[in-house]
N, C-alpha and C positions, 0 to 999 in steps of 0.2 A: 615269267615277267611279272605276273600279278604278285607273286611272293616277294619279288625284289622291290616293288613299289610300296607294299604294305608297311615295311619298317620306316621307309622315308615319310610316308603319310603320318604314321604314328609319331615320329620325331617332330614333324611340323605341328601336329596338334599339341604336343607337349610344350613346344616353344611358344605357341600362341597362349596356352594356359599360363605358362610362366610369365609371359609378357603382361597378361591381364592381372595376375596377382601382383606383379611388380608395380603396375599402374595404380592399383588399389592402395598398395602400401605407400606409394609416393604421394598420393593425393588425399589420403584419409585425413580429416581435420584433427582427429584424436591421435595421440602418440601410440605407436604399436612397436612392440619388441618381442623377440622370440629367444627363449633360453633353453638349454638342454637340462637334463636331470642333475647335472653337476652344478647348475647355477650359472654357467657361462653364457654370455650374450652371443647369439648367432646372427641376429638381424636387428637393425635399429632404424626406424623410419625417419624421413625428413622432419615430420612433425615432432618426433621424439628429440631430434637434434635441436630444433627450435625451443622445445620445452625445457630440456635439461642443460643446454648450452654446450654439449659435447658433439663433435663430429663422429660419424659412425665408425671411422677408422680408429678413433681413440678408445672406443668401448668394446668393439667386437672382439671376442676372445677373453674378455675380462669378466670377473664375477659381477652379477647384477647388483650386489649389495653396495657397489660404489654409488648407486643412485638413491641410497637411503641414509638418513642420519641415524645416530644412536637413539634408542637401543635396537632399532630394526636392523641396522648394519650387522651387528654381531649375531643376531638371532636368526637371520634369514636362512642360512644353510641348514640349521637344525629344523626349520619348518619343512623344508623339502625332504630332509631325511626322515622326519616323522611321518610325512605323507606316504613316502615310498615304503616304509616299514609297516604302517598301520592302515593306510587307505583313508585315514580321517581327513576330511576336507574342512579347511578353515577359511579358504578364500576361493578355491577353484570352483567355478560354476556358481559362485555366490555373489562375489563382489563386495567391496567395503571401502570406506574412506580411510586412507592412511596418509603418511607424510613422505614426500619425496625430497631429494636434495639435488640442487643444481651444481654445475661445475664450480661455481664461485663459492659454494658452501652454504648458500641460503636454502632454508627449508620452506616448503609450501605444501598446502593440502592438495591431495589428488584423490580421485575416485578410480579404484583399480578393479578391473574384472579380468579373470584369468581363464583361458580355455586350454584344454589338454588334447594332444594328438599323439598317436604312435606312428612314426614314419620309419620304414626300414627296420622295424623291430626296436627302434629307440624312442624313448618318451621325450616329447617336446612340450613346452608351455608357451602360450602366446598371451602377452599382457596388453590390455587395452586401457590406456591411461587418459584421464580427462583432468585438466587443470581446474581446480575449484577456487582459485584465488579471486577471479573476477566474480564468480557467483557469490563468494563470501562477502566481497565488497558490496555487491548489489544488495544482499540480504542485510548487511549492516546498515546500508543507506536506507533501506525500507524500514528497518527497525527505528532508525533515528527519526524518519519522517512520521512514523506512527506515534512516537513519543511527542514530537512537535504538535501533531494534530490533536493528540489527547490533551496536551497542556493547553492549547488554544481553546479546545472544546470546553474544558473545565472553566477557563477564564470567562468564556462566553456564557456558559451556564450561570456562573455567579453574577456576571454583569446583567444578564437578562432577568434573573430573579430579583436582583437589587432594583433594577429599573421598574419592574412590575410592582414590587412591594412599595417602592417610593411613590408610585402613582396611586396605589390603593390606600396607603396610609395617610397621604396628605389630607384627604377628605375627612376621615374620622378625627384627625388631630385638629383640624379647623373647627369641626363640630364640638369637640371638647372645650376649646377656647370659648366658643359662643355660649355653650351651656353654662360654663362656670361664670362668665361675665353676666349672663342673664340671671343666674341664681343670686349673685351678689346684689344686683339691682332690686330683685324681688325682696330680699331680706331687708335692704335699706328702706324700701317702700312700706313694708309691713311692720317693721320694728323701729321704735324710736332710737334704740341704741344697739348697735352691732359690735360685738367684741372685736377689739383690734387684732386679736390672734386669729379670729375667723377670717377677717379681711386680708390679713397678711398671708394666711395659708392659701386663700383663693388667688391672690396676686402671684404667689410662687407657682401655683399650679398652672396659671395662664402663661407665666414666663417660661416654665419648663416645656410646656406643649409647643410654644412658639419656637423655642430652641430646637426641639426635635424636628419641627417643620423646616427650620433653616438648614439643619444637617442633611435632611432628605433632599432639599433643593440643590445643595452643593453636590450631593452624590449623583443626582440626575444630570447635573451640568457636566460633571466629570465623565460619566458614561456616554453622554451625547457626543463629547469631543472625539472619542474613538480614535485616538492618534495612532496611526500605523505608518509603516514605511512601504511605499508602493513603487514598483518598478515595472517596466515594460517586459512582458513575458509572452512567449508564443503559446497560444491557448492549447493547441494539440499536445504539446509537451506536458503542460500542467495537468490536462485531463488523463493522459496516459499514465502518468506517475501516480495520480490519485486513484485511478482505477486498479492499478496493480496492488495498491495497498488494500483497497476495499474488497478485492476478490480473494484475499487470502482465506482459504477454507471453503470458498464457494463451490469448488468442484465436488467436494464431498456432499454438498446439498443437491447435486444433480442439476446445477444451473448451467445452461449453455449461453456463452457470452459471444457477442458479435460487435465489432467496432466498425463504424462507418464514419471515418474522419475526413473532414474537408481537405481538399488539396491546396486551397488558397491560403496565403499568409494571414494569420489572425492575431496581430499584436494587440495586447490589452494591457492597460495600466492598472495593476492589481496588487493587493497583498497576496502573494502566492499561497501562503499557508492557509489563509482564511478561505480562499476560493477552493483550495483542495479539501478543506474541511467540509464545505458545502457538497462538493461532488462525492466525497467519501460517504457522508451521511445519506445522501439520496440513493446511492448504489446499495449501501447496506440495508436501507429501508426496503428497497426493491427485492433484494435477496431474502430478507426476513418475511416479506409479504408472500413470497412464493413457497416458503418452506413447507407449509402444510397443504399446498395446493397441488392439484393433479398435474402430471407432466403433459406436454412439454413445459419446462420452466425456462423461458427465454428472456435474456436481458440484452438490450441493444443500447450501446453508448455511441451517440453521434454528435458531430460538430459540423457547423456550416456557417458560411458568411451570408448574412441576410441584408439585402438592400445596401450593400457596400459599406455601411457604417456600423453594423451590429454583428457581433459574434454570438452564435447561439449553441448551447449544449442541450441535447435532449437525452433523457435517460428513461427508457421504456421497459416495463416488465409485463409479464403475463400472469400476474396475480389476481386477486379478487376484485381489483378495481376500486373506484371511489363511489361511495353512496352519496346521494345529493346533499343530505344533511351534514355529512363529514366534509365534503368539498367546500361548502359554504363557510366553514370556520377552520379550514385546514391549517392556516398559518397563525392562528391566534395562540397566545401562550396558555399553557396548562390545559390544552385540548389534546387528547390522545386516544387512539384506539388500541394501544398496547396495554396489556395487563399490568405491566410494571413500569410503564413509561411515565415521565413527568410532563410530557407535552411541551417540551421546550425546544426539541431538535429543529423542527421546521420553522418555528418562530425565530430561532437564532439564525437559521439559514437565510430567511427573508430579510432580517436586520442587516446581515452581512452584505447581501446582494443590493439592498436599497442604498447602503452606504457607499457602494461602488457605482451609483447612478444606473443600476441595472434593474431587471425585473425577474421575478420568480413566480411561476404559476404552474398549475397542473390541469390536465384534461384526461377524462376517461378514454381508453382506446375503444375502437369500434367493436372488436370481438371480445377481448378480455384484457384486464390489466389497466395500467395507467401510465401516462407519460408526464414527467416533470421537465419543465423548460427553464433554462437560465439564459437571459439575454444580457450581454455586456457591451458597452460602447467600444468600438475600435479606437485605439490610441491615436491621437492627432500628432502631426509632425511637431517636434519640439518638446513633447511630453517625455517623461521618463525619469525626472529627478525624484528622489525620495520626498514624500510629503508627510 
């Protein structure tokens, strides 16, 4: 009796295993297909059906190259033949980015990994396929945002430098005018006759200095206007997008990132690119501050609704922190602790936040590192038109 039950038990185990494998095949998010050593498709998962636009019954038994555009279509059989003859692996167990082709003929990028198994003495290949179209779109969008931020950052740098120079140059220009006028009076008082050419030259010097001062005043007025288009944005979305940009390459620096995003709606009336520039700069500063600092290198990006009318962003790092003398002048232009920095980054950030009726400040952490805070007013009902 025991011998009669054993085959039945074995059959049941095999059915269970097959059911589990089928369940995995049907629910896997990535496309899975199985081909034999002749290149014919033996299995085609539901995810593969959705990805390529074919029903399984349309492709099973056909050569896998129908899923490839030229020149892959023509070369695929020779790849398999070369592997069977030489054992040289070009993709099996390695994985690579290639191009797939849907039923409608459209081509799209895929990440293909291939596994190999021998079943019943026959060689089979399992392909795991991931659609890279969405990732490519995301990367393109990230690249566009990086270019936008870089452009705005450069404009802000120029604007801040111009505003600072305008402020600093106004005083010496006024002094030049006063000194030239005083010199003319002294000459007239000490000499009975002053050459008309000397008087004319002094008058021209005063006029040109006054003209330079007028140009600077116009420049400062233009910069102060800071005309931008502002719209209501959900703060968490803005922060998440800027953080994704800022953290490119951060993993290689050994930085551990944690998000603590508020669950309440936080609509803010902002110039999205400008606020993203600020968040971007603060995160990059935190990453750079921890670069030569002992681990752990922790970066926390948090948002919260404060007192129902203020949205707050907090960016905390575990770097060297803020020395008291640095903290006192942290947001002043041309003040920097970086070897090659110009000292404009934080000054520009503060200018942007101030122009949004917000606040930007920093506090040292209790243990180590520093936290930078951005506070922005919650948008009032009826706001949201571009200004």
